[in-house]
N, C-alpha and C positions, 0 to 999 in steps of 0.2 A: 902794342903787341896785337897782332891780328888774331882772329878766331882760330885759324889753322895753327898759328904759332902756339897759342894757348893749349889747344888740344894735344899737340905734339909734346909740349912740356908736361902736361898732365900724364899722358900715357907713358912716356919714357921715364919720367921722374918717379913713377910708382915703385919700380923695382929697387930703388935706392932707399926706400923708407925703412923696410925691415922691422924687426921686433923692437928696436931701440926706442921707437916712439909709442909703443903700446903701454897703457897703464901709467902714464905720467901723473905725477902728484900735484899738478898745478891747479887743480880744481876748475877745469875748463870743459865741462861736459856738454856733449852735443848728441841729441837723439835724432837719428835719420830714419825716416819711415818711407819705405818704397811700396807703393800699392798699384802702380800702373803696369800695364802690359807693354807700353811703348818702350822699345829698346833704347832709343836715344835718351829718353827721360830717365830710365833706369841707370844708364851709363853715367849720365851727368850727376845724378844724386850720389852715386858711389865714387865717382871721380872727386867730387867735392868732399866727401867723407875722407878719402885718402889724403887730399890736399890739406884739409883741416888738421888731420893727424900729424902731417909733416910740420905743421905750425903750432904744435903742442896742444891741440884740442884733444879731447878724449871721446871719440865717437862711439856710439852704440847704435846698432842697426836692427830695425824691426821690419820684417818683410810680411806683407799681408796681401790677401786676394791674389790677383794675377802676378803681383810683384814677388810673391813667395815662391813662384816656380823657379826663380833664379837659384834657389837653395836646393833644387833637386838634381840628382845625378843625371837625369835624362834631359836637363835643360839644354836647348840648342839655339841660344840667342845668336843673332848674326854678329860677326865681328865688324867693328866700325873703323872707318878710315879717319885719320891717317895712322892710327895706332895698331890696327889689326887685332885689337882686343875686344872682348865682349863683356857685358856686365858681370858675369860670373868670375871672369879673370880679376876684376877689380874687387869683388867680394872676397875671393880667395886671398888677395893681398891683405885685406883687413883681418881676416881670420888668422893668417900666418903671423900677423903683428900682435895678436892677442885680443883683438876687439871682440866684444860680446855681440854675436849675431844670432837672432832668433826669428822663427816664423811665428805668426800670431797664433793664439791658442785655438782658433776655430779653423785654421787651415787644414790640418791633418784629418780631423774628424769629418770634414765636409768635402773631402776630395778623395780620389782613389789612392793618394799618396800615404805612406806610412813613415815612421821614423827611419826605417831602413833605406828609404828613398832619398833621405837628406844627405848632402855632402858632409864630410867630417868637419866638425867644429860648429855645427848649427844646432841650436837648442830650440825648445818650444817655450814661448813666453808665458810667464805667469802674470795674468792681468793685474792682480793686486800689487805685485812687486813692480811691474812696469808703470802702473798708474802712480804709485808712490814716487818712483824715480822721476816721472814727468811732472809731478806736482812740485818738485823742488824748484824754487825760483832761479836757481843758478843754472838749470838746464836750458839750453837753447834747443830749438826744435826746427827741423827741416822735413818737409813732407812733399811727396809728389805722387 
């Protein structure tokens, strides 16, 4: 499979995921942390989170620093070819499927953004709770 074929499969396969894959009970947790401002890196991290969900993983997403801007209503990330989607489109798919998506606890108090600026379905991470989740040896971790 070529790189283009893979990206097409990722982008067009996302809409078929739906809520059926959210919250599966197979104990396959995956923490995905997006911290970069690079749109291609954001896109790939969220595409992989969607694909892992399609394969029965249970992703949870933490958005920090410049990566947290994906969670805001005024996010204007470029759409990437060949899908024509942007990282927020992929994030919305995860939210619609019931995935926990949070901005880091320091994002809102240290930017001009407020809770009202976040898209629906985004919460603010509790460091103690997220730390406990990440300390679980069953949780795999992906960060960019």
